[in-house]
N, C-alpha and C positions, 0 to 999 in steps of 0.2 A: 524408660521405654524407648525402643529404637525409633528413629525417624527415617522413614524410607522414601517418601515422595519429596522431590525437590521443587520448591516454588520460587520463581524469579531467579533461577540459576542457569538457565540455558538461553543464550543470546537469540537463537533462532525462534524459540518459543516466545520469548519476551517481545520480539519484534512483531510476531503474529498476533499476540494478545493486544498490542497497542492498535493494530489495524482492525481487529475483529471486535465488533460491538456485541455479538451474541454469545460467544463462547470465551471461556478462560481455560487454557489447557496447561497441564503440568506433566512431568515425566519422572519415571523411576529409573535410576541407573544402577546396574549391578556390574560385577566384574566378569567378563567372558572367559573364565579360566579353563573351562573344559566343555566337552560335548553334552554334559548334563544341563549346562546353561545355554549353549549354542550348538545344537546337534549337527548343523551343516557347516560349521566354521572351517573344516578342512576341505570338504567337497567343493564348497563355493569359493574357497581361497580368500576369505575375508578376514582371517585371523590377524594377519600382520597389519592390514590396512583399516582395522576396526576403528570406528569413531570414538572408542574408549579413550584414544589418545589425542583427540582433537580438542581445540580450545584450551581452557585452563587445566583440563585433565591430563594434558600432555606437557605441561610446563614443570620441569624438574630442576632443582638446584644442582650446581656443578658437582659431579661425583655421586649423585643420588639417583636411584632408579624408581623412586616412588614419591608421592606427595600426599597431602592431607585428603585430597579428593579421591585418589586411588586407594588410600588406606580405608576410607569410609565405604567405598564400593566393595572392597574386599570383605570388610566386616559384615555388611549386609548379605553378601553372597554366602558366606560361611554360615550365617544364621539360616538362610533359606535351605541350604543343603543339610544342615545338622539339626535344626529345630524348626521344622515347618510350621508347627502349631503356633509357636511364639511369633514367627515371621508373619503369618497370616493375620494374627491378632493385631500386630503393629500396623500392618497395611490397612486393615479395616478402620482402625483408629485414625490414621492419617487421612483416609478417604472421607470419613465423617467430618473431620476438621476442615478439609478443603471444600466440601459441600456447603458448610456453614459460611465459609468465606465467600463463596460464589453467591450465596443468597444475599449477603451484605452488599456485594457489588452489583447485584441484579443481573448476573450472567449465568449461563448454563455451564456445568462442569464437563470437561473433556480430559481424559486421562490416558496417557501412553505408558503402559507398564513395562514394555521392553525397550527402554532407551538404548541399552547396550547389552541386551540379552535376547533370547528367542525361546522363551518358556511358553509351553502350550497351556495357558491359564484356563482354557475351556475344559481341561481334564481334571482340574483340581477342585474337589468339593470343599465347601466352607460353610460352617455353621448351619447345616441342614439344607443348603442350596447346592445346585449342581456345579456352580462356579461363582466367581466374584461378579460376573456380569449379571447373573440372575439375582444376586443379592442387592445390586444397585441398578435396577432397570432404568432409573431416571438419568443415569450418567452415560455419556457417549465415550466408549473406550475405542482405542485404535492402536495399531502397531504396524511396523514393517516385519516381514518374516522371510526366511529362506527355506522354510519347510513347505514343500509343495503339497503335502497330504493333509494339511489341517482342514478340519471340517467345522466351519463356523457359520454356514449360511443360515442356520436355524436360530442364530443369536442376533436379534435385531439391533442391539446397541454395541456391536463389536465390528469394526471395520479393519480389514487387512490389506496391505499393499505388499506384493511379492517383490523381493530384491534380486535383481538379475546379476549374473556373473558368467564370464567365459573362461574361468579357471579350469573348468572341466567340460568337455563336449557333452557328456551325459547330463550335466546340470543345465547347461545353456539350452539344450534341446527342450527342456521342460517349459520354455516360454510358449510353446505351441499348445500346452494343456492348461495353463494357468487362467483362471476365470477373473482374477482380480486385476486392478491396475498394477503396473510394473515399474518399480524404481530402478533407474540405471545411473551409476556414478560415472561422470565424464571427466576426463583430465583437463580439457580446454575450458576456459571461462565462458566461451560462447557456445551455448547449447545448440545442437542440430535442430532443424525444424521437424524432421521425421527420423524414426529409427525402427527398423524391422517392420516397416509398413504402418507404424502407429504415430500419431501426432505426439510431439514432445511438449510438455508444459514445464514451466520453471518451478521446481519443487522447493527452491530455497526462499521463496517469498514468504512462506509460512510453513508450519509443520502439521496443520490440521488436514490430514490426508482424506478424511471422511467428507470434506467439502469439495474434493476434486471431481471434475466431470468423469464419466466412465470411459473405459476403452482408450486410455492414454498411457504414454510413457511419462513417468515423473522424473524429470531430469534433475540430477543433483551434481554439484561441483565437488571435486575431490578436495578433502580437507585433512589436515594433520598428516600422518604417515601415508595416507592414501595417495597423496600427491606424487609419491615415489614408487607406488605399487606397480609391479610388473607381472603379477600373477594372472591377470585377466579379469579381476574384480573391477578395476577401473578401465573404462573403454577409451582407447586412443582415437585420434582423428582419422588415421588411415583405416582403422577398423570400421569407423562410422561410414566412411565413403563406400566401402564394400557392402555395408549392411542396408543402406537406404534403397 
């Protein structure tokens, strides 16, 4: 059986889990190979700077273009695209295993399904339920998304943070309509105090976005290939000065 959810494999999540006494969170990483996995990857300009290549996922041996982490993400993604039933069965099995582990630790489970994807899980029915969130109401799910039209307000255990980009004027203008907190990737290590009229909080202290206060910008520092991004996905200091 496939193993889809990664436990203790993400440094940021691991750091947050050590600081957080109530929740234990895990993430699922897929390969953002096309718009079926990440519908807005071209419009938002995040394809090249994707976190898929950050950390150990971006470490390749000389002359190679992949590694065991990327190969595993590719296999999981192909399973999702080609055999959805088997994929969802494996996901459900992993979630049950994680819930039992949380019970043993005395912690509440929190799951981020879109670690390096942007799938609209709320639209996928599973085992007689409207979606995976309805099947596991005791679990806090959360994600970042670049899809501005997702309708999840009716799902009490699913939290979204919208991901900002200035790669396209059409996309960046959506910030005026988004109801969620907004994540912004900044190039400089020192985050601004304000951005676009919103207070900026440090989003790198932990990954549990559902714990953030409302109406804020979640500031994230550029990582991996994002450090060299020039598409508009990563915001530069001179742009920040004009935006405040």
